[in-house]
C-alpha positions in Angstrom: 0.0 0.0 0.0 1.5 3.3 -1.0 1.5 6.5 0.9 -1.4 8.1 -1.0 -3.8 5.2 -0.3 -2.8 5.2 3.3 -3.6 8.9 3.5 -7.0 8.4 1.8 -7.8 5.5 4.2 -6.9 7.6 7.2 -9.0 10.5 6.0 -11.9 8.1 5.4 -11.5 6.6 8.9 -11.5 10.2 10.4 -14.7 11.0 8.5 -16.4 7.8 9.7 -15.4 8.6 13.3 -16.7 12.1 12.9 -20.0 10.8 11.4 -20.4 8.3 14.3 -19.8 11.0 16.8 -22.3 13.3 15.2 -24.9 10.5 15.2 -24.3 9.9 18.9 -24.7 13.6 19.6 -28.0 13.7 17.6 -29.2 10.7 19.7 -30.4 9.1 16.4 -30.7 5.6 17.9 -33.0 6.9 20.7 -35.1 8.7 18.2 -35.5 5.7 16.0 -36.3 3.6 19.0 -39.0 6.1 20.1 -40.5 6.0 16.6 -40.8 2.2 16.8 -42.7 2.5 20.1 -45.8 4.7 19.3 -47.4 4.3 22.7 -44.3 5.7 24.4 -44.2 8.5 21.9 -47.9 9.3 22.6 -47.2 9.2 26.4 -44.2 11.6 26.2 -46.2 14.0 24.0 -49.2 13.8 26.3 -47.0 14.6 29.4 -45.2 17.5 27.6 -48.6 18.9 26.5 -49.9 18.8 30.1 -46.7 20.6 31.2 -47.1 23.3 28.5 -50.8 23.8 29.3 -50.0 24.1 33.1 -47.2 26.5 32.4 -49.4 28.7 30.2 -52.2 28.7 32.8 -49.8 29.7 35.6 -48.1 32.3 33.4 -51.4 33.8 32.3 -52.5 34.0 35.9 -49.3 35.7 37.0 -49.5 38.2 34.1 -53.1 38.9 34.8 -52.4 39.6 38.5 -49.5 41.9 37.5 -51.7 43.7 35.0 -54.4 44.2 37.7 -51.9 45.6 40.1 -50.6 48.0 37.5 -54.1 49.1 36.6 -54.9 49.7 40.3 -51.7 51.8 40.6 -52.7 53.8 37.6 -56.2 54.5 39.1 -54.5 55.7 42.3 -52.5 58.2 40.2 -55.9 59.6 39.2 -54.9 60.3 35.6 -57.6 62.2 33.7 -59.6 60.3 31.2 -57.6 57.0 31.7 -58.3 56.8 35.5 -62.1 56.4 35.2 -61.8 53.8 32.4 -59.2 51.8 34.3 -61.3 52.1 37.5 -64.2 50.5 35.7 -62.1 47.7 34.5 -60.6 47.0 37.9 -64.1 47.1 39.5 -65.4 44.6 36.9 -62.6 42.2 37.5 -62.8 42.5 41.3 -66.6 41.8 41.1 -66.0 38.7 39.0 -63.3 37.5 41.5 -65.5 37.7 44.6 -68.0 34.9 45.0 
């Protein structure tokens, strides 16, 4: 085997090693295994959907509470024109919250 062929084989071996490493980084085997088990795929997607929904609900509740606090603060500043409108919104929300 001459020097050129040896160099080509080493370059090819390096490329194969790099490809194998990239496939391990992509977790390709785990992905293919997951695709072969549709029940597990559905379960994982269901759990992730629940987590997203819960996160959105909690986030919306926190944002809503912060918005109410900001609106209450704006009412206390007694800004003309905006103050009355915001006071009505805050009153409506507080009436809805109390049983």
